[in-house]
matplotlib code that plots the C-alpha trace (Angstrom):
import matplotlib.pyplot as plt

x = [0.0, 1.9, -0.2, 1.1, 4.6, 7.7, 7.9, 9.7, 6.9, 4.3, 6.2, 6.5, 2.8, 2.1, 4.4, 6.9, 10.4, 12.1, 15.5, 17.9, 15.7, 12.7, 14.9, 16.5, 13.0, 12.3, 13.1, 15.0, 13.1, 10.9, 8.1, 8.0, 6.7, 8.6, 7.6, 9.8, 8.5, 4.9, 5.3, 6.9, 4.0, 1.6, 3.2, 3.3, -0.4, -1.1, 1.0, -0.7, -4.3, -7.0, -7.3, -11.0, -11.4, -9.0, -8.6, -11.0, -9.5, -11.2, -9.4, -6.1, -6.4, -7.7, -4.5, -2.3, -4.4, -4.1, -0.4, -0.2, -2.2, 0.2, 3.2, 1.6, 0.9, 4.5, 5.8, 3.4, 4.7, 8.3, 7.3, 5.6, 8.8, 10.9, 8.5, 8.6, 12.4, 12.4, 10.1, 12.2, 15.3, 13.6, 12.5, 16.1, 17.5, 14.9, 15.3, 19.1, 18.9, 17.1, 20.1, 20.9, 17.5, 14.5, 11.3, 7.9, 6.8, 3.9, 5.8, 5.3, 8.9, 11.9, 15.5, 16.4, 19.9, 21.8, 20.5, 17.9, 14.1, 11.5, 8.8, 6.0, 2.5, -1.0, -4.2, -7.4, -10.6, -12.5, -11.7, -10.9, -11.3, -8.3, -5.2, -2.6, 0.9, 2.5, 6.1, 7.1, 10.6, 11.5, 10.0, 6.7, 7.2, 5.7, 8.4, 6.4, 2.7, 2.1, -1.4, -1.5, -4.8, -7.6, -7.0, -9.0, -9.5, -6.6, -2.9, -1.4, 2.4, 4.0, 7.5, 9.1, 12.3, 13.6, 12.7, 10.8, 8.0, 10.6, 12.3, 15.4, 16.9, 16.4, 19.3, 19.5, 17.6, 14.3, 11.1, 7.5, 5.0, 1.3, -1.3, -4.8, -7.6, -11.1, -13.7, -17.4, -16.8, -14.4, -10.6, -9.3, -5.7, -4.3, -1.9, 1.5, 3.9, 7.5, 10.2, 13.3, 16.7, 17.4, 20.7, 20.7, 18.5, 17.9, 17.0, 17.4, 14.9, 11.9, 9.6, 10.9, 12.6, 13.1, 14.7, 16.7, 15.7, 18.1, 17.8, 14.6, 15.5, 13.7, 10.5, 9.0, 9.6, 5.8, 5.1, 7.1, 4.6, 6.8, 10.5, 12.4]
y = [0.0, 3.0, 5.6, 4.2, 5.4, 4.3, 2.9, 6.1, 8.3, 6.3, 6.6, 10.4, 10.7, 9.0, 11.4, 8.5, 7.9, 4.8, 6.1, 4.6, 6.0, 3.9, 0.8, 1.2, 1.0, -2.3, -5.7, -8.8, -11.1, -13.7, -13.2, -9.4, -6.9, -3.7, -0.5, -1.0, -4.6, -3.5, -0.8, -3.2, -5.6, -2.8, -1.8, -5.4, -5.7, -2.5, -3.6, -7.0, -6.0, -6.7, -3.5, -4.3, -4.6, -2.1, -1.7, 0.7, 3.8, 2.8, -0.6, 1.0, 3.5, 0.9, -1.1, 1.9, 2.8, -0.8, -0.8, 2.6, 1.2, -1.8, 0.5, 2.8, -0.1, -1.2, 2.2, 2.4, -1.0, 0.4, 3.5, 1.3, -0.8, 2.3, 3.6, 0.3, 0.4, 3.9, 2.9, -0.1, 2.1, 4.5, 1.7, 0.4, 3.7, 4.1, 0.5, 0.8, 3.7, 1.5, -0.8, -0.6, 0.9, -0.7, -1.3, -2.6, -5.6, -8.1, -11.0, -12.8, -13.9, -11.9, -12.5, -11.8, -10.4, -10.7, -8.2, -6.8, -7.1, -7.9, -5.3, -4.7, -3.6, -5.0, -3.3, -3.9, -3.4, -2.9, -2.5, -5.6, -6.2, -8.6, -8.8, -11.5, -11.9, -15.3, -16.0, -19.4, -20.7, -22.4, -25.7, -24.1, -24.4, -21.6, -19.3, -16.4, -15.4, -11.7, -10.2, -6.7, -5.8, -3.9, -2.0, 0.4, 0.0, 1.0, 0.4, -1.4, -1.5, -4.4, -5.4, -8.5, -8.1, -11.6, -13.0, -16.3, -17.1, -18.3, -14.9, -16.1, -14.6, -16.8, -17.5, -15.5, -16.8, -16.8, -16.4, -16.1, -13.7, -14.2, -11.7, -12.8, -10.4, -11.1, -9.5, -10.2, -12.8, -14.9, -15.1, -13.6, -13.9, -10.6, -10.0, -9.3, -6.8, -6.8, -4.3, -5.7, -4.3, -4.3, -6.1, -5.9, -5.4, -8.0, -6.8, -10.0, -12.3, -13.8, -11.9, -8.5, -6.0, -7.5, -6.6, -9.1, -8.7, -9.5, -13.2, -13.6, -13.5, -11.7, -9.6, -7.8, -4.1, -3.6, -5.2, -2.7, -0.7, 1.9, 3.0, 4.1]
z = [0.0, -1.3, 0.6, 3.9, 3.2, 5.0, 8.5, 9.7, 8.2, 10.1, 13.3, 12.8, 12.1, 15.4, 17.2, 17.8, 16.7, 15.4, 16.4, 18.9, 21.7, 20.6, 20.1, 23.5, 25.0, 23.3, 24.7, 23.6, 26.0, 24.4, 26.8, 26.7, 24.0, 23.8, 22.0, 19.0, 18.5, 18.9, 16.2, 13.8, 14.3, 13.7, 10.5, 9.3, 10.0, 8.0, 5.1, 4.9, 5.6, 3.0, 0.9, 0.5, 4.3, 5.7, 9.4, 11.0, 12.6, 15.9, 15.9, 15.1, 17.9, 20.4, 19.9, 20.6, 23.7, 24.9, 24.6, 26.3, 29.2, 29.6, 29.5, 32.0, 34.4, 34.1, 35.0, 37.9, 39.2, 39.0, 40.9, 43.6, 43.9, 44.3, 47.0, 48.8, 48.7, 50.1, 53.0, 53.8, 53.9, 56.2, 58.5, 58.5, 59.6, 62.3, 63.5, 63.6, 66.0, 68.5, 69.2, 72.9, 73.8, 75.4, 73.6, 74.6, 72.6, 72.9, 74.4, 77.7, 78.2, 79.4, 80.1, 83.7, 84.1, 87.5, 89.9, 87.5, 87.2, 84.5, 83.8, 81.4, 80.8, 80.2, 79.0, 80.8, 78.8, 82.0, 85.7, 87.8, 91.6, 91.5, 89.3, 89.8, 88.4, 88.0, 87.1, 85.7, 84.6, 81.4, 82.4, 83.4, 87.2, 89.2, 90.7, 92.1, 92.5, 93.3, 93.9, 92.2, 93.9, 92.1, 88.8, 86.7, 83.0, 80.9, 81.0, 84.1, 84.6, 86.5, 87.6, 89.1, 91.1, 90.5, 94.0, 94.3, 96.7, 99.2, 99.3, 97.4, 94.2, 91.2, 88.7, 85.5, 82.6, 80.7, 82.7, 81.6, 83.2, 83.0, 84.2, 85.2, 86.0, 87.4, 85.1, 85.2, 87.9, 85.8, 85.3, 82.1, 80.8, 79.6, 76.7, 78.3, 76.9, 78.1, 78.1, 76.4, 75.2, 71.4, 70.7, 66.9, 63.8, 61.0, 57.5, 55.5, 57.4, 55.7, 58.2, 57.1, 59.4, 62.8, 66.2, 68.1, 71.7, 74.5, 75.3, 73.3, 69.6, 66.7, 67.0, 64.1, 63.9, 63.3, 66.7, 68.7, 70.8, 72.6, 72.6, 75.6]

ax = plt.figure().add_subplot(projection="3d")
ax.plot(x, y, z, "-o")
ax.set_aspect("equal")
plt.show()
């Protein structure tokens, strides 16, 4: 079809270019369709169409619009990937600054250092006439039971000084703290949050950005409630 002209003239009429810039945006991958390849296929289609049944202008423009939409989605995905990378980098900088500091995380186990104590916090949805703290060792044996008395609704801080029910100091190690509150005439176990020191930060784990807490191991950065 002589009225179509050369491939370069067609590109120019579409506001496009078949120069190195267009080629550079193409692709050599078998499973991908680049701009240059798409335009070559379009020109081939026009050159080989039935002259008695030429392509409708609407069909021609629809193909261009469809390819433009795919290209726009690809660019949008690249922008989202760049944004996600920036967010991760910002989290890494923030998490790195926490090394050596204490954080409040939703765990019920803490590492008792010599001469130190374990402390944390629970949240009561309603007031309780009786709250009890129980400490167990690694094998589940009860070490200490402490009545905390009545408590209003809201946050309740607690602390255990490392002394067992016999008045003796327990050896260093891992201990679990369970908080029980009487609410509506029944015992309710509360979610314990413990204060722990951040030893290091892990960026390469399968669970995303994590903090390694002293004696406890990794805890997700998103689970950190407070920083001290």
